[in-house]
C-alpha positions as CSV (number, residue, x, y, z in Angstrom):
1,M,-35.5,-12.3,-25.2
2,S,-32.8,-10.1,-26.6
3,A,-32.2,-7.1,-27.7
4,E,-30.8,-8.0,-30.6
5,S,-32.0,-7.5,-34.4
6,T,-33.0,-10.0,-37.0
7,P,-30.2,-12.8,-37.5
8,E,-28.5,-12.1,-40.8
9,P,-25.1,-13.4,-42.6
10,G,-22.1,-11.2,-41.6
11,I,-20.1,-12.0,-38.2
12,P,-19.5,-15.0,-37.2
13,G,-21.4,-15.9,-33.8
14,E,-23.0,-12.7,-33.9
15,T,-27.2,-12.1,-34.8
16,G,-28.2,-9.1,-36.3
17,T,-27.5,-5.8,-38.2
18,A,-27.7,-2.5,-38.9
19,G,-29.2,-1.3,-42.2
20,P,-27.7,-0.8,-45.8
21,R,-24.9,1.2,-45.6
22,H,-23.9,5.0,-46.8
23,R,-23.1,5.6,-49.9
24,A,-22.6,9.0,-51.7
25,K,-22.4,8.0,-55.2
26,G,-19.5,9.7,-56.9
27,R,-18.4,9.4,-60.5
28,R,-18.6,4.9,-61.4
29,R,-14.9,4.4,-62.6
30,K,-14.0,5.7,-59.5
31,P,-15.5,3.5,-56.6
32,R,-13.3,4.8,-53.5
33,D,-15.9,7.9,-53.8
34,K,-18.8,5.4,-52.3
35,R,-19.0,5.9,-48.5
36,K,-20.6,4.1,-46.3
37,G,-21.9,5.6,-43.6
38,L,-21.8,3.7,-39.2
39,L,-24.1,4.8,-37.5
40,I,-27.3,7.5,-36.9
41,M,-26.9,11.3,-36.8
42,A,-23.1,10.9,-36.3
43,W,-22.2,8.8,-39.3
44,T,-23.9,10.4,-41.6
45,A,-22.5,14.1,-40.9
46,A,-18.9,12.3,-40.9
47,G,-19.8,10.7,-43.9
48,I,-20.7,14.3,-45.2
49,V,-17.3,15.7,-44.3
50,I,-15.3,13.5,-45.6
51,L,-17.2,15.3,-49.2
52,G,-17.5,18.7,-47.8
53,G,-14.0,18.3,-46.8
54,T,-12.8,18.8,-50.3
55,G,-13.9,21.5,-51.7
56,A,-12.0,24.9,-51.6
57,G,-10.4,26.3,-48.6
58,Y,-13.8,29.3,-47.8
59,L,-15.4,25.1,-47.9
60,Y,-13.8,24.3,-45.7
61,F,-12.6,26.9,-42.7
62,K,-16.7,27.4,-42.8
63,L,-17.5,23.6,-42.1
64,N,-13.9,24.0,-39.8
65,G,-15.6,26.7,-37.5
66,N,-18.3,25.1,-36.9
67,L,-17.5,21.9,-35.4
68,K,-17.5,22.1,-31.8
69,S,-15.6,19.7,-29.1
70,V,-14.5,19.0,-25.8
71,D,-10.9,17.8,-24.2
72,I,-11.9,14.6,-22.5
73,D,-8.8,13.7,-21.9
74,Q,-7.8,16.1,-19.9
75,A,-10.9,16.1,-17.4
76,L,-10.4,12.0,-16.8
77,G,-6.6,12.7,-16.2
78,T,-5.1,9.2,-15.7
79,E,-7.9,6.9,-14.2
80,R,-8.9,5.2,-16.8
81,P,-9.3,1.9,-17.9
82,E,-5.9,1.1,-20.7
83,K,-5.7,1.2,-24.3
84,V,-5.8,-2.0,-26.0
85,D,-2.9,-1.4,-28.8
86,N,-4.9,-4.1,-30.8
87,G,-6.3,-2.1,-33.2
88,S,-9.7,-2.0,-32.6
89,E,-11.5,1.8,-31.6
90,N,-14.1,2.3,-28.9
91,I,-16.6,5.3,-29.7
92,L,-19.6,6.9,-27.8
93,V,-21.5,7.9,-29.4
94,L,-25.0,10.4,-27.0
95,G,-27.7,12.2,-28.9
96,S,-28.7,14.6,-26.6
97,D,-31.5,17.2,-25.2
98,T,-30.2,20.5,-24.1
99,R,-32.7,22.2,-22.5
100,S,-32.0,25.8,-24.3
101,G,-31.9,27.4,-27.3
102,S,-33.7,25.5,-30.4
103,N,-33.9,22.4,-28.5
104,K,-35.6,23.9,-25.6
105,Q,-39.0,23.4,-28.3
106,L,-38.2,19.3,-29.2
107,G,-37.4,18.9,-25.5
108,G,-39.6,19.8,-23.4
109,G,-39.2,21.9,-20.1
110,T,-37.8,24.5,-19.5
111,D,-35.0,27.0,-20.8
112,D,-32.7,26.0,-17.6
113,G,-29.8,25.3,-20.3
114,S,-29.9,21.7,-18.6
115,A,-28.8,18.8,-20.9
116,R,-30.1,14.9,-21.3
117,S,-28.8,11.9,-23.1
118,D,-31.6,10.3,-24.0
119,T,-29.7,7.7,-27.1
120,A,-26.0,6.0,-26.2
121,M,-24.1,4.2,-28.1
122,I,-21.0,2.1,-27.3
123,V,-19.5,1.0,-31.3
124,H,-16.5,-1.0,-31.4
125,V,-14.4,-1.2,-34.3
126,Y,-13.3,-4.5,-34.4
127,E,-9.4,-4.6,-36.2
128,G,-9.4,-4.0,-39.6
129,H,-11.7,-1.6,-39.2
130,K,-14.5,-3.6,-42.0
131,K,-16.7,-4.4,-39.1
132,A,-18.5,-2.5,-36.0
133,S,-20.5,-4.4,-32.4
134,V,-23.7,-1.5,-31.8
135,V,-24.2,-1.8,-27.5
136,S,-27.6,0.4,-27.0
137,I,-27.5,1.2,-22.7
138,P,-30.6,2.1,-21.8
139,R,-31.1,6.1,-20.4
140,D,-33.1,4.5,-17.9
141,T,-30.6,1.9,-16.1
142,L,-29.6,2.8,-12.5
143,V,-26.5,3.0,-11.9
144,D,-23.6,3.3,-9.2
145,R,-21.6,6.7,-11.8
146,P,-18.1,7.3,-10.3
147,R,-17.1,11.1,-8.8
148,C,-16.0,13.3,-12.5
149,T,-14.7,16.1,-13.5
150,D,-16.6,18.0,-16.5
151,T,-14.4,19.5,-19.2
152,D,-15.1,23.3,-17.0
153,G,-13.3,21.3,-14.3
154,D,-15.8,21.2,-11.6
155,T,-16.0,18.1,-9.9
156,H,-19.4,16.2,-9.0
157,D,-19.9,13.7,-6.6
158,A,-20.2,10.2,-6.6
159,A,-23.8,8.7,-6.9
160,S,-25.1,5.1,-6.5
161,G,-28.0,4.1,-8.4
162,V,-29.0,6.9,-10.4
163,M,-30.4,6.6,-14.1
164,F,-27.9,6.5,-16.5
165,N,-28.5,9.9,-18.7
166,E,-28.2,11.4,-15.2
167,A,-24.1,11.5,-15.3
168,Y,-24.6,13.8,-19.6
169,S,-27.6,16.3,-16.5
170,T,-24.6,16.4,-14.5
171,G,-21.3,17.0,-16.0
172,G,-21.8,16.1,-19.4
173,A,-19.4,14.6,-21.7
174,A,-16.3,14.0,-19.8
175,C,-18.5,12.7,-16.3
176,T,-20.2,10.4,-19.4
177,V,-17.8,8.8,-21.3
178,K,-16.2,8.8,-16.9
179,T,-19.6,6.1,-16.5
180,V,-19.2,4.7,-19.6
181,E,-15.9,3.2,-19.0
182,S,-16.8,2.5,-15.2
183,I,-19.5,-0.1,-15.7
184,T,-17.7,-1.3,-19.2
185,G,-14.1,-1.4,-17.5
186,I,-13.3,-0.2,-21.5
187,R,-11.3,2.7,-22.7
188,M,-13.6,5.2,-25.7
189,D,-11.5,6.1,-27.5
190,H,-13.7,8.9,-29.0
191,Y,-16.4,10.8,-28.5
192,L,-19.3,12.3,-30.5
193,E,-22.8,14.1,-29.8
194,V,-25.6,14.8,-31.9
195,D,-27.9,17.4,-31.3
196,F,-31.8,17.1,-31.2
197,S,-32.4,20.2,-33.5
198,G,-29.1,19.9,-36.0
199,F,-30.8,15.6,-36.3
200,Q,-34.1,16.9,-36.8
201,K,-32.7,20.0,-39.9
202,L,-30.2,16.8,-41.1
203,I,-32.7,14.8,-42.2
204,D,-36.0,17.3,-43.8
205,E,-31.9,18.3,-45.1
206,L,-32.1,14.5,-46.9
207,G,-35.5,15.3,-47.9
208,G,-37.0,13.2,-45.0
209,V,-36.1,8.8,-43.9
210,E,-38.5,5.4,-45.4
211,V,-40.0,4.1,-42.9
212,T,-43.0,2.0,-43.0
213,T,-45.1,0.7,-39.6
214,T,-46.2,-2.6,-39.1
215,K,-48.8,-1.1,-35.9
216,D,-50.8,2.6,-35.2
217,I,-47.7,4.8,-33.2
218,N,-50.0,7.8,-31.2
219,D,-47.0,9.1,-28.4
220,P,-48.2,13.1,-27.9
221,D,-44.8,14.3,-25.6
222,S,-43.5,12.9,-29.1
223,H,-45.4,15.3,-31.0
224,L,-46.1,11.4,-33.3
225,H,-48.7,10.5,-34.5
226,L,-48.6,7.5,-37.5
227,K,-51.3,5.3,-39.1
228,A,-50.0,1.5,-39.8
229,G,-48.5,2.0,-43.1
230,T,-45.6,3.1,-44.9
231,H,-44.2,7.4,-44.6
232,Q,-41.7,9.7,-45.7
233,L,-40.4,11.0,-42.3
234,T,-40.2,14.6,-41.8
235,G,-37.2,15.7,-39.4
236,K,-40.1,16.4,-36.7
237,Q,-41.7,12.8,-37.4
238,A,-38.1,11.5,-37.6
239,L,-37.1,13.0,-33.6
240,G,-40.2,12.4,-32.7
241,L,-39.9,8.0,-33.5
242,V,-36.4,7.6,-31.4
243,R,-37.5,9.4,-28.9
244,T,-41.0,7.8,-27.9
245,R,-41.5,5.3,-25.6
246,H,-45.2,5.6,-24.8
247,G,-46.1,5.4,-29.2
248,V,-46.1,1.6,-28.4
249,G,-44.8,-1.3,-26.0
250,D,-45.0,-0.9,-22.5
251,G,-43.7,2.0,-22.6
252,S,-40.1,1.2,-21.3
253,D,-36.6,3.1,-23.5
254,L,-35.8,-0.2,-24.0
255,G,-38.9,-0.4,-26.1
256,R,-37.6,3.0,-27.9
257,I,-34.0,1.4,-28.4
258,Q,-35.9,-0.8,-30.9
259,L,-37.1,2.0,-32.7
260,Q,-34.0,3.8,-33.0
261,Q,-32.1,0.9,-34.7
262,A,-34.9,-0.1,-36.9
263,F,-34.4,4.0,-37.8
264,I,-31.1,3.5,-38.6
265,K,-31.3,1.1,-40.9
266,A,-34.4,3.1,-42.7
267,L,-31.7,6.0,-42.3
268,L,-28.9,3.8,-42.8
269,N,-30.9,2.5,-46.8
270,Q,-32.4,6.3,-47.5
271,I,-29.0,8.0,-47.2
272,K,-26.9,5.3,-49.6
273,N,-28.9,6.7,-52.8
274,I,-28.8,10.4,-53.1
275,D,-25.3,11.6,-56.0
276,L,-23.9,14.6,-53.7
277,F,-21.4,15.3,-56.3
278,D,-24.5,16.2,-58.4
279,N,-25.9,18.7,-56.4
280,P,-23.1,21.2,-54.7
281,K,-25.9,23.1,-53.2
282,K,-27.2,20.5,-51.3
283,L,-23.2,19.2,-50.4
284,L,-23.0,21.9,-49.2
285,D,-26.4,22.7,-47.0
286,L,-25.5,18.4,-45.8
287,A,-21.9,19.6,-44.4
288,N,-23.3,22.6,-43.1
289,T,-25.6,21.6,-41.1
290,A,-24.0,18.1,-39.6
291,T,-20.9,20.0,-39.0
292,K,-23.2,22.0,-36.8
293,A,-25.1,19.8,-34.9
294,V,-22.0,17.1,-34.2
295,T,-19.7,17.8,-30.9
296,T,-16.1,15.2,-30.7
297,D,-13.7,15.0,-28.7
298,S,-10.4,17.3,-29.1
299,D,-8.7,14.3,-31.0
300,L,-11.6,14.6,-33.9
301,G,-12.7,18.6,-33.0
302,S,-11.2,19.7,-37.0
303,V,-12.4,18.8,-40.8
304,N,-8.3,17.0,-41.3
305,K,-9.2,14.9,-38.4
306,L,-12.4,13.8,-39.3
307,M,-12.5,13.2,-42.4
308,S,-8.7,10.4,-42.0
309,F,-11.5,9.0,-38.8
310,A,-14.4,8.5,-41.2
311,G,-12.3,7.6,-44.4
312,G,-11.3,5.0,-41.8
313,L,-14.5,3.3,-41.4
314,K,-15.4,3.6,-45.4
315,S,-15.4,-0.1,-45.8
316,I,-17.9,-1.2,-43.3
317,S,-20.7,-2.9,-44.7
318,S,-24.1,-3.2,-43.0
319,K,-23.6,-6.8,-43.2
320,N,-21.1,-7.4,-40.9
321,M,-22.0,-4.5,-38.1
322,H,-23.9,-6.1,-35.0
323,M,-26.7,-4.3,-32.8
324,V,-27.3,-4.9,-29.6
325,T,-28.6,-3.9,-26.6
326,M,-26.9,-4.0,-23.1
327,P,-28.1,-7.0,-21.2
328,V,-30.4,-5.9,-18.3
329,R,-33.2,-7.1,-15.8
330,Y,-35.8,-4.9,-14.8
331,D,-35.7,-3.4,-11.3
332,P,-38.2,-5.5,-9.2
333,A,-38.6,-2.4,-7.0
334,D,-39.5,-0.1,-10.1
335,P,-40.5,-1.2,-13.0
336,N,-39.5,1.4,-15.0
337,R,-35.7,1.0,-14.6
338,V,-33.6,-1.6,-15.5
339,L,-30.9,-2.7,-13.6
340,V,-27.5,-4.4,-15.3
341,A,-27.7,-8.0,-15.6
342,K,-23.4,-8.2,-14.7
343,A,-22.6,-11.9,-15.9
344,K,-24.1,-11.5,-19.2
345,A,-22.9,-7.7,-19.2
346,Q,-18.9,-9.3,-18.4
347,L,-19.7,-11.1,-21.8
348,V,-20.2,-8.6,-23.8
349,W,-17.9,-6.2,-22.3
350,D,-15.1,-9.0,-22.2
351,A,-16.2,-9.6,-26.4
352,L,-14.8,-6.0,-27.0
353,K,-12.0,-6.0,-25.5
354,H,-10.4,-8.5,-26.6
355,D,-12.1,-7.4,-30.2
356,R,-13.7,-10.7,-30.8
357,P,-17.5,-10.9,-30.9
358,I,-20.6,-10.5,-28.9
359,P,-21.5,-13.7,-28.0
360,K,-25.2,-14.6,-29.2
361,S,-25.9,-16.1,-25.0
362,A,-24.3,-12.7,-24.1
363,T,-28.5,-11.6,-24.6
364,E,-30.1,-14.5,-24.6
365,G,-32.7,-14.0,-21.8
366,T,-32.6,-10.5,-21.0
367,A,-35.3,-7.7,-20.9
368,A,-36.5,-7.2,-24.6
369,G,-38.0,-3.7,-26.0
370,A,-41.7,-5.1,-26.4
371,A,-41.3,-2.5,-30.1
372,K,-39.4,-5.2,-31.9
373,G,-40.8,-5.2,-35.6
374,V,-42.7,-2.0,-34.4
375,V,-40.9,0.1,-38.1
376,S,-38.4,-1.2,-41.0
377,A,-37.2,0.2,-43.2
378,P,-37.9,-1.0,-46.7
């Protein structure tokens, strides 16, 4: 079975789309003020930054000071896939679980300063910036991590047969990008990371997100208990939903990815109807929280640069976004791990390299999440 979402009209040759587009309503006589979101927290943050950047100098400097950036290019050097000059862009988006500070309560574990990446998505923006494909990478995928250098200049030896998210806990953003580029053969043009604490706060400030569950979800590990039905999720509940592994399905990361993709639809549906221009305080609060939650590569490390980047994505509508999971198969030696289905995955990478739609055959017959259909957007 495929890990794609329900087929909808959109990109020829593809199935599945993300949810409703992000649209912040301004004055109706100025359609250009309508901002469309692209993906979960990162795109929510980027869209809010666009709006927040229109404020006074104080607001600009406040938001600019909130942003954190890492110099990926310097850490990775020149041994990288060649940048394809065809008008497309590839962005690696991570949801991070640091085990220190305000994330300690959310992620569990001890305050040892370690970090993990619970969510990883490659976002491919096609030439013309009117459509995109999103490829989720299961954190439980066993991969060969290449030798890498982190942004502090420390070098980490290569490792074979390790979980994908081990790259982040070993060497942070730089080693994760290096690993993704090694797996795909595709150069990542940008990097966006959102932490759990910021995600939870932003959902609360948005007023929650409405989802409908078709089954009861009970997962003490992620503090999530939902009866079947429609719910307005708080930030804590939303975080539990995108992190739960044991509340639905077979407990695999593939099931969690299905929930994450369903939540994206619900989130974008929620934010498209918020009229921030009529509520300056809410706009400032959202922009402040969003910029604190985001870490970018150095090329996007200022409000102006992030505004320009996000502005270039505003024409991507929900019907033109295709969401899949990287083709994988269960590891015969450990049912809790998956392996890259290399032949199928190569179809995905070849399509993105040549700026083409991902063929349906790339994900047919691969392992799929058991939680598909458990959560839906209104």
